[in-house]
N, C-alpha and C positions, 0 to 999 in steps of 0.2 A: 448340169441343166440351169438354165434361167427360166424367169417368166418374162415373155414377152406381150406387154400390154399394146393393143393397136385398135384402132377404129375401122369398122368396115368401110370401103372407099364407096359402096352402093347403100348397103343399109344403116350406116353410121352407128351401127350397135359398137360397142366395146366387146372386145374380144381378148382373152388371154390364152396364150399359146405356151407350152413348155417346149424348150428346144435346147439342143446341145449347143456348147459354145467354147470358143478358143480365145484365151486372153493373147493380145498382141506380146510378143516376148519383148519389145522395145519401149511400148507404151501400154503398160498393163490397165489403163484407164480404158481403152479401147478393147472391144469384144468383137469377135466374127461369129456370124451364124450362118448356116449353110441350109439352103433351101431343097433338101434333098426328098422330101417327101416320102420318105422310105423306100426310095428306090422306082416311086411310080413315075408313069410318064409325062404327066401334068405338073406345073409348078404349084404348090402348095398356097393356098388363099392368103395366108398372113404375109408370105413373101408380095403378092400383087399388094396388098393393105399397105406394106410399108413402102415399096416403091411411089406409089401414088401419094401418099401422106408428105414423105421426106423427113417424119420424124417420128416418135414412139416413146415410152417408157419402158425401162428393164428393171426386172428384181433380181438380185442376186443376193440369197441369203435373206438378212434383215433389211437390206440395203434397196431403195426404190427412187428411181432418177430419170428425169428426160434425158434422150439421147435424139442425136442426129442421125440420119440413115445415107450411106453411100454404097452403091452396087460395086464392087472390085473388079477387074476383068484383065483378061489378057495374061502376061507374066506373071503378074502380082498375085492374080486369082489362082493360078495354078501353083504357085511358091505356098500359098497360104492353105489351098485345100490339100496339097500334098502333107503339111504339118499335122492336119486333121486326120488326115487317113492313117499317119503315122502313130497318130494318139489312139485313134479308134478306126481299126482296118474296116468295119464293116461298111463307113462312107466309100471305101475303094471298091467294094462290091456293089453298092448303090452305082457308082459312077461305070462300072462295067457294065452293068444291066442297062443303062440307058445312053451306051454308045450310038452313036447315031441319031439318038431320038431328042434328046436335049443336055444341056450342059446345067449342072447344078450349079446355081448362084451362089455368089459369096457377098455377104453383108457386112459393111463395117459398121458397128454401133459407138459412136464416141457419146460421152457426157457433153450435154449441154452447158457453157462455162457460165 
């Protein structure tokens, strides 16, 4: 789990959301988060805030750092999501539950240089 610090796109309020993450096997400084909302039919608010802002802060262990935000799509999204399902099979159940309703977004968080 990591702590995702983001600002509400409408409220301007500071938010902190605990989310599961996956490190990129080729670039361990990049992490992926998954807007599964526990398999609910709507995207979580933190996802909407991230996409609107384009940046955030991440806390992993005792490290806290700013990140850029990029939504992953297409075959790359499917490949990364499959890695997460292999690691945490519950994400596969979320995807099955949402079939035909919505696709679970995958977001790349990269440290700001």
